N, C-alpha and C positions, 0 to 999 in steps of 0.2 A: 301283772306286775310282780308276781311271785318269782318268776324266772328272772326278771330284771333285777329284783332285789338280791336274789342269791348270786347272780353273776356279779353284781356290784360288790357284794361282800367278798367274793373270791378275788376279784380284781383289786379291791382295796387292800386286802391282805398282801397280795403280791406286790402292790405298789409301795406299801409301807415297808416291806422287806427291802425293796429297792431303795427307799428313802433312808432306811437305817444304814445300808451299805454306802449310800451316797454321802451321808453325814460323816461316816468313817473316812471315805475318800477325801472329803473336804478338809477334815481335821488333819489328816496326814499331809495333804497338799500344802496347807498353810504353814506347817512346820518344816516340811522337806524342801519346798520350792520357794524361791524368792517371789515377791509380789509381782515383779515383771514377768517371771516365768509362768506363774499361774494365770496372769492376765493374757499372755500370749496364747496359751492353750485354749482359754475361754474365747478369745477373739476368733481363732480358727474355727472352733466349734459353732459359735453363734453365727458367724458368716455363712458357714455351710448350711446351717439350719434354715437360714433365710433363702439362700440361693437355690437350694434343692426344690423349694416350692415353685420357683419360676421354671426350672428345667422340666418338671413333670407337668406343667401347664394345666393344673386342675384335674388331671386324669385320675388321681388317687380318690378324690371326692366322687368322680364319675363312677369309678369301680365300686366304691362303697354303697352308693345309692342305687345305681342302675342294675347291678348284678342281681338284686332281689326281684327285679321286674321280669327276669327270664327264667324259664324252667331249667333244671340241671342239664338236660340233654340238648338244650338250645345252643347252637354253635356261637351265638352272639356273646355268650359268657366268655368263651375262649378268645374270641376276636377282641373283646373289650379289654381283657387282661393283657393281650399282646400289644394293643395300642398303648397301654400304660408303660410297658417296658421299652418299646421303641421310642416313645416320646422322651423318656428320661435319658436314653442313650444319645439321641440326636441333640436334645436340649443341653446336655453336659458338654458335648463337643462345641456347640456354638458359644456357650458361656466361656469355655476354656480359651478359645481363640480371642475373644474380647478381653478376658481377664489378663492375659499375657500382653496383649496389645497396649493396654493402658496401665501396665505395671508401675511405671515411674510415677505417673500421676496419683495412683492409689497409695503407693508407699509414702509419697511426699505429704500425704494428709496427716501423718503421725509426727510426733516430736522428733527432732534430729537424733536424739540419743536412742530412740526406739526403732529408727528406720533400718539399721543393719539386721536386727533380729527379725523384723517383719519381712524383709527381702529374702533372708535365708530360708524361711519356712513357707514362703509364698506359694510354691508349687503344690503343697499339701492340700490347699483349699479345694481345687477341682477334684482331687482324688476323693476327698471326704464328701463332696457334693454328690458325686455319682453313687458312691456306696449308700449314702443316706437316702437318695432318691429311690433306689431299689428297695430299701427297708420300708419306706413310706408306702410304696405301691403294694408290697406284700402285706404290710400291716393292715391297710384298708381292705384288702381282699379278704383277709381272715376276719376282720370285723363284720363284713357283709355275711360271713358264715357263722357269726356269733361265737368266734373263737377268741374272745376278748382276753381271757386270762392267760392263754398261751402267748398271745402277742405282747401283753404287758410284761410277762416274765422275761421274754427275750430282751426287751428294751430296758426294763427297770432293774432286773436282778442280774441276768447273765452279763450284761455290759459292765455293771459295777464290779462284779467279781473279777472280770478281766482287768479293770482299772486297778484293783487292789493287787493283783498279781504283778502288774507292771511297776507299781509303787514299791513292792517288796524287792523286785529286781533292781530298781533304781537305788534303793536304800543300801543294798549290799554291793553296789557299784558293778553289778553285772551289766547294767545298761548305763550309757552316758545320757546326759540330758537330751542330746540330739536324737538318739535312738528312742528315748522315752516319748518324745513328741511325735516321732514317726509312728511308733506302735500305738499311740493314743488314737491315731487316725485309722490304722489298719485293723484294730480290734472290732470295728463296726462291721467287718465282714462276717464275724461269727454269728451275730443275731440274724444277718441276712440269710446265712446258710440254714439256720434253724427254722426261720419263718418259711423259707422255700420248701424245706423238707416237710413241714406240717401242711403247707398249701397243697403239695402234690397228693396228699391223702384225703383232701376234701372232694366231695362229690361234684362232678362236672368240671374238674380242673383240666386245663390243657392250653395249647397255643393254636392260633389260627391266623393265617394271613389273608383269609377270605373275607375282606371287609365289605364285599357286596351283600353280605347277609343283612346289612343295615340299609334301610330305605333312605332316600335322600332327605326326607323329612326327619328321620331319626338322627342322621348325621348332623343335620343343621341344629336340631334340638340339643344334641350332645355337645356340639361345639359351643353353643351359646351357654349351656350349663357349665362346662369346663372353664370357659373364659371368665365368667363371673366368679366362680369359686377359686380360680387362680388368683384373681385380684383380691378377693376377700381373705383367702388363706394367707397370701403374701402380706397383705396389709396388717392382719392380726399378728402374724409372726414378727414382722418388723416392729410393730408396736411393743411386742414383748421383749425384744432384744435391743431395740434402738438405743435406749438409754445407756446400757452398758457399753455398746459399741462406740457411742459418741463421747464417752468419758475420756477415752485414750487420746483422741485428737484435740478435744476442747478443754479438758481440765488441766490446770497448770502442772499437776503432778504426773501427767502422761499415763502410760500403761500401769504404773505402780498404784495409781489412785483407784484403779478399777477393782483391785483385789478385795477390799472390804465390801464393796458394793456387790461383788459376786457372792460372797458369803451371806450377805443379807438377803439377796435375791433367792438363794437356795433355801434358806430358812422360811422365807415367805411362801415359796413355791410348795414346800411340804404341806402347808395348809390347804393348798389347791389340789393336791394329789387325789384325795377321795372324790372330789368333784369330777375330775377327769375320768376316774374309774366308773362312776355312776352315770355320767353323761354318755360315755362310750358304750356301756352296757344297755342303756335305754334307747340309743339311736336306732338300731336295727328294728326293734319292736315298734317304736314310734313311726319309723319310715314305712313299715309294712301296713300299719293302721291307716296312715295317710294315703298310701297307694290304694287301699281298699275303700277309701272315703268313709271310714268309720270314725266320724268326728266325736262321737260319744266316748270311744276308746281313747282317742287322741287327748281329749279333755281330761279323762280320768288319769292317763299316764302322766300327763304334764303336771297336773295338780299334785298327785301323790309323790312324784319324783321331786317336785319343788319342796314339799315338806321334809322329805328325807335329806335333801341336800342342805337345807337350812339347819337341820339338826347337826349335821357334820360340820358345817361352817362355824357355827357358834362354839361347838366343842373344840375344834381345832384352834380357833382364835384364842380361847382361854388357855389351852394346853401350852401352846407356843409362847404366848405372852407372859405367862407366869414362870416359864423356865428360861427366859432370855438371859437372866443374870448368870445362870449356870452355864449356858452356851458360851457366854462371853468369857467366863472364867477359864475355859479350856483352850481358847484361841490365843495365839501369840500376841506380843505387843504390836501395836499399829492397827488393830482391828476394833478400837474402842467405839467407833461410830456405828457398829453393827446393830446394837440394840435400838436406837432411835430410828435407824433406817428400816428395820424389820417392822416396827410398829406403824410407820408411815405406809409401807408397801402392803401390809396386811389389811389396812382399811379398804384399799381398792379390791383386794381378793375377797373380802367379806361382802362387799356390794355386788361383785361379780357373781359369787355363789348364791347370794340371797335372791337374785333375780331369776334363778332356775334355768330351765332348758330353752331360754329364748333364742339363743344363737342356733341351736340344733334344729328347733322347729321352723324357724324362719328359713334356714338353709335348705330344707327339703320341701318348702311350700312354694306357691306361685309368687310369693313376695321376696324371694331370695335376693333380688337386686338391691333391696334396701340395705342389707348387710354390707354390700360393696360400697354404696354411696356414703353411708355413715363411717365406714372404715377408712375410706380415702380422705374424707374430711378430717378425721381424727389424726391420720398419719401426717398430714400437712401441719395440723395444729401442734402435734408433738414435736415434729422436726423444728418448727419455728421456736417453740417455747424452750426446747432443749438448747438451741443455739443462744438463746437469751439468758437462761437461768443456770446452765452448767458453768459457764465462765464466771458468773457472779457467786453462785452458792455451791458449786461443786457437786458432790454426790447427793446432797440434800435437795438441790434443785432438780436433779434427775429423778429422785424418788417422788417428790411432790407432783411433778409433771406426769409421771407414770400412773400414780394413783388417781389424779384428776381425769386423765384420759380414759382409764378403765371405768371409772364411775360414770362419766358422761356417756360412754359407749353403751354400757349395759342398761342404764336408766332410759336411754333413748329407745333401745330395742324393746324394753318392757312396755313403755307407753305405746309404741307403734303396734306391738302385738295385741295389746288390749283394744286398741282402736279398730283393728282389722278383724280380729277373731274372738274378742271378748274373753281372752285368757290371761290369767295372771297366776303367779306361783304361790300366792298366799291363801290361807284358809282362816276360818274363825278361831282355830287353835294355834295359829302361828305364834301369838304372844306368849303362849305357854312354854314354847321352846326358849324364848328369850328369858322368861322367868326362871326356867330350869338352869339356864346358863349363868344367870346372876347369882343364884344360890351356890352353884358349883364353883364359880369364880371366887366367891367370898370364902368358901371352905379352903380352896387352894392358896389364896392370898394370906390367910391368917395361920396357915400351917407352918410350924417352926422349921428353920433350916437344920438339916441333920447331916452330920459327918462331912460329906464332900459333894461336889456337883453331880456325880453319877448317882449316888445313893439318894440324894435329895430330889433329883429329877424323877427318879423311879417312884419314890414314895409319894411325892407331890402329885404326880400324874395319876397314880392309882387312886388317891383321895378324890381328885377332881372327877375322874371317870366313874368312880363308885357313886358319888353324890349326884352327878349328872344323870347316870343311868337310873338311879332310884327315882329321881324327879320325873324322868321321862316315862318310866313304868307307871308311876302314880298318876301323872296328868294325862297320859295317852294322847299326845299330839299327832302321832302317826299310826295309822292302822297297820301298815306294813311292818313296823317295828314290833307291834303287839303280836301279830300273827307269827312273825319270825321267832320271837322269844318263846311263844307257846309251842311251836314246832320243835325247837331245841329241847324244851322240857319233855315233850312227848317222845321224840325220836332219839334223844341222847346223842345228837350229832349236829355239827354246824351247818352242813349243806344237805 
């Protein structure tokens, strides 16, 4: 777990650097772009994020999990990677043909005043789908080689820096809005190039069209695995983006109503970022232990990761919740609903994180079909509820549906995993984490407002982290945290 914990720390630092850049990008976007313009770019991005999962047909998950089953010199590694690249290419071509065939029907889903804008930038979606699909394949390949921090840097930091450069060019009128939208798509090529360059330096990297290296039984198993993970991955991604995508067609405000929801979603997602880093870092080790049938190690990794994730979940909930007024103060007029929306969305994130690595463990186990079944059920539920509640309650209807779906999904997985493998993410010391959070929250809540939003956020966050850290050191709810802090004291370095 030491390697996992250190990788998690590294990836979390990279992720938070990206989050800081992302917050700056969001701040500038809300002041520089109209609500409709911001919503247009987000719609293109979210649509591509969903569709790229369909065009890769689950092969990214296949690469992430199956690569570790083969030795470095085994040609099946190269053939597996090639399958992923070919699938994304063919899948994008098929999608593009269908996407343009049904263009009129898709454009007509939007409000009449938004349709010319959607139609103008319609061709950018397939372009971003293909670039993103390549990025996902390379990302999962590097995760299989435990190159998590490099992968996170390309996606979270490098991409955001490129966004900032484009915003500067837009601000100084070097780029028109049309070119800004175009380059917002094309900049995704940059992390693809970086990920590919790093991939070529990994042991066993290469391409192979010799698919005969796989037995018929292997191919059947791989097809089965990919199919289910395609459906699970697509369902989860749709669940994540569906609310924002449905606001444009269903809310009476059209695309402009989506902008405050986008801001709220970003702030709520910041809470989730450390979990992504920790789960991504844990997955290769957890997968290897499961392949080796070392259930004692699986149990140990799962439980210890659960405690560490809950520590982060509670801390992030407090930090973001106590600083929402400051965030609202720097946003322009028309974003007043952001605070209540963030609080609603963060409830779902808190439950998701508190249930630990349920999704990751189920996805690599023989029970992986369960994820698909529950995800499809929830996808249907969310679609139906969004169609009912968005027209009635707008962004708040979308937020409550999103939180309810995430809660049901994760609690169902936790119950299922316990019934099948007798595993749960909680320990006898979990309540000590909650106690530490309550004390830290009280310290931050009663801290007086100082000078301006930036200074106040900085000082209030320092107070919360200091008190929370002291409580965790005193109560010791996580052995990994204790060992990590002792190593810092001993070695005088973070990693």
